[in-house]
N, C-alpha and C positions, 0 to 999 in steps of 0.2 A: 821107211828110213828118214822120210820128212817129219813123220808125228816127232820121232826122238830127237829131231833138230828143233822143232817148234816148242817141246818141254823144255830142252836146255835154254833157247831163248827166252823163255818166263822165266828161268830161274838163275841164268847167269848168261846175259846176251851175248858178251864177248867171245864166249866160246862157241854158240852157235854160228855167230859170223866167220870165226876162224875155220870151222868145219866146214863151211859151206864156200869161202873165197880165199881162203888162207891168209897170209900175211900182207894183204893188198890194202887199196886205200880204204874200202869200206870194212876192212877191221877197225883200222884206226879211228875213222869217223864214228864207229859204233863204240869204241872205247873212251872217246871225248863225250859223246851222247850219255851214254851210263854215268860218266862222271858228274855229269850236269844235272843228270836226274834218271832214275831207273827206267819210268814210264818211254821218254823217248830212246833209250837204248832197246827197249823190248820192242818197240813197233818197228824201229830199224832192222833189226834181227829178223824178223817175222817178215818184212818187206822184203829181206834179201833172199830168204829162203822162199818164199812164193813167185818172185821176180824170176829166178834162175830156173826153175822148175819148167816155165812157160817155154 
């Protein structure tokens, strides 16, 4: 399931953040980072997915 989330993070980062944490603070931070630039949003979404797995 994490592979699907990581692929989703590359395509549309806020969806991956939502799937991992719901409408929490990380979701809104990811929306802001994605609006500022797609790369920061992707990095943050992948970080959320990897961090929650540990």
